N, C-alpha and C positions, 0 to 999 in steps of 0.2 A: 487686452486685460493688462494688467500693471504686472509685468512679469518682473519677478526680485531672484536673484541668481541665489542658489542652495547656499555658497559660501557667505553670503551677505545678509543671510535670513534675520541675522539678531543685531544689524547694525543700526537700522533706522524704526522705530516700532511706528506703526499705521494703525491707529486705535478705528479706523473706518474700515478695516479689511477685516471680514470676518470669517474666523477660521473655522467654526463650528457650533451645535448647540447640544441645549440639552446635557448638561449647562452650556448658556452660551460662553463662546471664547472666542474675543479678537486678536489681533496681530499683535499689539501692545500688550496685552497682558498674557499672550504666548510668550514673547520676548522677556518680560520680567520673569515668569516663573522659570525659565530654560535659565536665565542668568543667575536666581538665585539659588538654583539647584547646583550651578558650573562653582557658583561660590564655596557651599556646602562641601562640594565633592574636592574642591581644592584645600579647605579648610582640614577635612579629616584625612587628604593624602590618598583618596581613592585613585588607584591606578588600572586596574581592570575590572569590568562589572557584568555580569550576564544579567540581560532586562527580557522579562517577559510580561507584557501588558496587553490587558483585552481591549483597553480604550486605546484607539487611535491617536488621540489628541495626548494624554497621558505620556505615548511613546515617542510622539513629537517632542513633546518637552524634554522626557529623558535623553532623547538622542542629542538633541541641540545644547543642553546643558552639559553632557558628556563631552561632546567635542568642543565646546568652548573650554572647558577645563582640562583638555589635553587626556582623558580617558578613554582608553580602548573598549570597546562595545560588542558584547557577543549576544547574537539572538539565537538561544534554543530552538528546537522547533517544538517542544513541548515541556513538561515538568515532570515527567516520569523519575522515578528514583534512580534507574540505570543514567538517564540523561543527566542527572544532577552528580552521581558519582563520576561520570566520563569527564566531565568538565570542571568539577569542583578545584581540580589545582592550579586551572588556568584563568581563575578570577578572583578578585578580591572579596566580591559581596553578590549576592541574588537580589535584584530588584525587580518585585512580581506584587502581584495583588494578593497574594497569598499570607494567609497568617504566619509567623516565623520567620520570614523573610524580611528585609528591609523594603520600605517605601517611600514615596516620593517626598511626604511630609517630613521624613527624617532628616532631609538634607537641608531645608529653607533657612535661608540667611539673609542678608543684604544684599541685592543684587550685584555681581561683578559687571567691572563696566562693558559696553558693546564692542564688539570685535569681530571683524572679519573671519571666518574658520579657514584653515590651512589646507587646501585641496589635497596635498599629498601625504601631512601629518594625522590628519583625522581619518579614522579607520572603522571599518564595521565588521565583525564577522559573523557568515552564516554558517549554518551547520545542514549538513545533508548526507545522504549515504554515497560513498565512494564505490568506485567499480570492484575494488577489492570487497566489499561488504561491509567495511570498516566505517562508522559514521565520519564525516570529513567536514574539518573546519576550513571555510573560504574567505580569505581575506579581500576586504573591498577597500579601495581608499574613496575620499568623500570625490575625489576628480570623475572617478568611474561613474559613481551615481550620476554626478551632476551631469557629465555627456549623456546619461540616458535620458533623463527627465527634459533636457533641452531637446533632445531628440523625437520624443514624444509630443512635445509641444509644437516642434515643428510640422508634424503630421498631421495633429488631430485638434491643435487647440482651437483654431478656428471654429470648428463643428461644435465644440462644447463649448464654447462663451462662458457663459456663467452659471453653467449647471453644478447642481450639488452633487457630490460624487458619493454613491452609495454601493457600500461592498459585502459580499457575500462570502470572501474570503479573508483569511488571517493576513494580519500586518506582520508576523514573524519571518515569513518569507519573501524571498525578492520581488514577487509581483506583486501581494498585496502592499508591501512596503512602499514600490513605488509608486503606483497606482492608486493608492488609497492615502497616503502620506506625503510623500516628497514631491510630487508633481503637482498635487492639488496645493501645497504651500507654496509653492515657487509660482504658480500661475495667480494665486488669489482665488482659487474655486474652494468654497466650503466644502466640508466631507461630513459625513454622520459617523459618529463617535464607534458605534459598536458593528462586529460585524455581523450581518444578518445571514443565517443560517437556512431560512425556510421561504419560499415563494410568498405566503401570506404577509411577512413581515417586510419584504422587500414592498410589496404593494404597497403597504401601510406608509412606508417611509417617502417612496416615490409620491405618494398623493401630496404629501405635504409641503412639495416644491415646484413653482411654475416650471422649471427646467432642470432635468437631472438625467445622471448617467451611472450607468451598471457596471461594478469592475466584479465579475461573477466568475464561476467555476462550472466547468460542464456537469458536475454533480448536480448545481442546484437548476441549470438551465432546462436540462432534460427532462426534469420534474416539474416545469410549471405547465398546467394542465389547463384545460377549458373552463374552468370554476374562476380564473381572476377578469377581473375588468380590464380586458385588452384596449377597449377604445381609450380608456383614460391613460394606460400605460403605453400608447402608441406615440405619446408623447416624447419618450424616451430619446436623448439627444445621439447616444451611440451605447452598445453593447458590447463590454468586454469579456472575453472568453479565454482564460488559459488555465495550466496546470495538468491536464490531460487533452485527449482528444474529444472532440466534441461531434457525437454523431451525425451524419449525415441525415439524418431523419429530424433529429431536434432543430440543427441550421435552418433546414425548410420550415420546421414548423413556427419557428420564430420568426423568419422571412414574412410567412403568411398572415401572424397576428400583428406585427409591427411595421411591417412595408420597409423592413430594412434586414440585410444580413447582419449576424453578429460578427464583430472584427475578433478574429482567434490571434492568439499570441502565442508564439512558439520560443519556447526559451527554457534555461535554468539557472540557478543560483550560481555554477560555474561561469556561465557564458554570459549570463543577463540576457536582454531580449537577442532574439536570432534574425526572427522573420515573423511575419503577419499574413491573413488572407482574409479574404470575403465572398462566401459563396463559392469558392472555387477550391481546387485539388492540389494546385500549386502555392507554392509559400513565395513570399515578396520579401528577399531579405533589406531590414531595417539599412539604412544611409550609413557606409564606413564599413558595414560587416562585410567581409571577405570570406569566400566560401572556397574549400579544395575539398581532396576525398585521398584516405588512403588507399591501399592494395585490396582492402576487403570492402572500401565502399562506403567507409563512414566519412561522416564529416568533420571538417576540420575547418573549426572557426577561428579567426583573426578578427577584435573588434575593437572600437572606443572603451568599451565595457571592460575589456580584459587590459592587464598589465602589459604596457611596450612591450613589445615584442614577442607576447606570449601569444603561442596557437594551443588553443582547446582540443583536444583528440575527444569526440564525444561518440557514446554507442550508438548514434543513430545512423543506419545506412538512407542512403538517398540516392537519387537520379536528379541530376542538376541539367535543365533544359538550355537550350542555345540564348536564350534569352538572360539567365541568370537565376530565374525563377527555379524552383525545386519540387519534388515529391517526396515523402517520407515514405521508407520501404520498411521500417520496423525496427526494434531494439535490436543489438548485437551482444548486450550484455544479460545481467540478471537482476538488475534493477527493475520492479516492475512500479505501476501506479495505479491505487485503487481511489476511485473518487478523488482525483487530483493529489494524493499524497504518492510519496516516494518509498517505496519499501524495499529493504535489500533483505534478499530471498537468503544470501548467505549467512547475515549477519543472526537471523531469525535460525535457520537451521544450526548455527553453532551455539545459539541458545537453547534449543530443544537437546541439543546432545550433551548441555552442561547438566541435563536432572538427569539423576542416576537410573530410570527408567529406560533412556533411550539410548541405543547403542548408535543410530544412522538415521540420517534423514534429510529428507531433499522436497522442497516448496514448491508450487507451481500456482498457476491461477487456473480457477473454475470458472467456465466462461458459460453460464448459467443463470439467464433471467440476471440478477444482479451479480456482476463479477466478485468473488470474494478468494480468498487462497485456500490450499488444500495441501495435507501433509502427508507424505509417503515416510511411515516410521519402520526400522527394525529395533525389537525391542531388547534390552538388556535381559539377562536372568532375572534380574529383579522385576524390571517391567512386565515380564511374562508372567510371571508368579503374582504380581499386582492385577494383572488382565484375567488370571483364572481366579482369584480369590474375590476380586472387588469388581468385575465385570468392565465392561468397555467405556460405559458412560462415566463411572467412576475415573478410569484412567486418563481419559482424554479432557475431562472437565478439570483434572488435575494439572495437566499440561496446559492447559488454557491460562488456568490460575497462573501458571510460572510465567507463560508468556506477558502477563500483563506488566510485570515489571522493566520488559523489553520493549514492548511497542503499543501501541494503539486498540482500542477495541476494532476499530476497524480492519487491523493486520491481522489478528487472531483467526487461525484456520477455522473454517467452518466443516470442512470435509476431510475425514482422516482414513487412511489406509492402513494396515498393519502387516508387516510383510513379513517373509521368515528371512530373506535376503534382498539388497538391491537389484535389480535384473542389468548388471553392466554388459556391454558389448564387449567385442574382440580388445579393442583398447583401454578397457578398462572403464569407461565414461557411460552416463547415462543422461542420454541427451534430452534438454528441456520438454522437448515434443511429447517422447517417451511418458517423461513424467506426467504430462498434462493428461494424456491418453490412458494411463495407469488410474487418475485422479476421476475421469471421466465414467471409466469401465463399472459396471454394478460389482458388487462384493461378491467372491467367489462361492461357488454351492460344489465343486469339485474336488477332490483332494489332488496334492500335487504328487506325480507319480514319480520316484525317486529311481525305483530299478524293479526290472521285470524278468522272470526267468521260469521257465516251462520244462516239466521233467516228466516225462511218459503222461502227457497230458493233463496235467495237474501244474497249475499256474501258484507262483509265490510273488506277490507283489509287496514291495517295500512304500508305503505312503504316509506322505507329510500331510497333518491337518493346519490347513491354513489358519494361521491365529486370528485373522478377519472373518472366518467362514459367516456367509449370512445368516445360518441355520442357528448360531450361536444368540443371535439377540434377543428372542422369545425364549429361551431355552437354557440357562437361565439370565435372568440380566445381572445378577451379581455373583454368580457362580456357573460361567458356560459350559456346559457339557453337551455333547455331538448325541443328536438325538438317536435313540433305536430304529425308527422309522428311516431316517438317513443311512444308517449304516446297512440296513438291507437294500437300500436303492442302489448304492454305491457298488455293494458286492453283485447284482442284478445287471446294473450298467455296465461293469468291466468285465464280468463275464461274456455278455454279448458281445462285446468289443473283441475279446479274446478266443472265444468259443462258438461253435454252431450249435445255439442254444434253439429249442422251441420258443416261438414268440409270444405263447398267452401264460399270462401270470394265473395260478392255481391254487395259490395257500402258503402256508408256512407248516414248519414243522419243529418240535422240540427247541424253540428259541428260547436262548439263552443270556443275559447279560451281567456279567460279573465284575468288571472292570470299567469307572470312567474312561472317555474318551477325552481329552481336553485339548484346547488352542493348542497350537506348538507340537502336538504330540507326532511322535515317528511311530507307527504300528505296521505291522505284516500282516497282508491278507493273505490267506491261502483258499484258492477253487478249485474244486474237483465235480465233473459231469459225470451221472449215472445215466446213459441213455435209455437203459431198458427201463429205471424206473421214472425219468423224467425228473430227476433231482439234481439241484446243485448243492453242494455242501459248502459251506464258507465259515471260517474261523478268523477272528480279528485276535493279535496276539501283540502286546509290548514285549520290552525285554523278559518279563519276569514271569507273565502269567497269561492266560486266553480272556481278551475281555469281554468277548460275544462269540457266540456260535449259531449255526442252524442251517435248516433245509428249506431251500425254496423248490416249490413244486411248479411245474411248469407243463402247456399242453401245447401242441400242434394249432394253430388256427383250424378250425373246422372239425375237431375230434368233441365228442359227445363228453 
């Protein structure tokens, strides 16, 4: 292949060099459009801009034009209102496909003169979640990016040859940017403009080219079922996967169908590529990547893709083998990945507690079928009022709507658990494993016993009614009320635990329901057993009145 160094892409136009199709674009046209854009940026005094473009070729033109004009570029991960608000003070304009923003066509002018790009002064900033939970800006120099694309070509360039690069991942993140845009541009490999999110689209694009390679995510690869034309797809030169763990079953299925193992890439926006593997549990570090560990076993990374002298402290625990390869043992922080997207649990928890209905929030991953987020909530007084008067579904839907300003749909919690208080341990902490265990547990069906006192054979229990009691769901959806039959059941069950009662239920007497018992209420339950009559007397009282009362008739087993 005719390799062009990243910093020299605008120096000499090569019209015979195909960049992409649909519409077609060759290298000469790419250069002309990028240099025209550079002239427009310079003429209008642009210095800092955010770029979010779906078309990989448009992104390439925007990046090269900005770098030629000395403009610093920020690649936001999305265009959510909160994202725009967070970064708006750090950029002069938003260059996107959306109405109301600026567009590539707004800056067309007579092209600037071709020039080599400065490896150390041209910059690109990526946005990701920091370990504190706040979105973080990660600044890269062109030199760091150039080092990485040259390393990729050294490893796999011969295998790919003239393959078309077809991707299912976005180019706003480091993996898609390198593998779908910058590496193909330098190598002279054409690429498909659009992100192809579905297996059928990937297959359709693959059939259009005699040689092709995939830049994919585990989310897509594990959805590629038997309904595809696998004999035709087996011509794929290489399958790259990154952004999260590819399940071993999915990797093995691809090997069976394609007669090759997918190439998994480990890395992050902070570090760039760290390591790769194929059909093995151990990761092979990229050339020049130096690994160490801290006292907790977290990986420490130094590499040509980081600033000189910088060591990146990751949150990945690992075991390093004698030959330098390593095994990952799990994350040490609270940044999780769903469908290859990094999600900051602390950031979403803060967003939830910003809502007037939420006093405290903790999030975790629910690992059932398709992994998703779940939320443990302690409601504020107004939140409890909303639950009582509007119902659980209305409350959780309102909170999901609130979160859409802060995250993508993928990160919206699908499971909610409403607690009276977070079950902190003796150190005042709630371990993540406990969060996820609570999310996996079924909603409660029993009251919380706050206090119990026995006086002369009679029991008085202080009970808290869980706000998330399972029985509230159907009774009633918009105004949850504790069913009378459940009140009787609780009285009988608690009586059986505390007193020596006959085992056979024989009926009810003088049952009265006078006050509603609602989510989050505290009530006193009084229990007394009269063995001569075989009757349990019970009464539920709140602070001001009796809620319900009655007598439960019991018989010993075998009695007529």
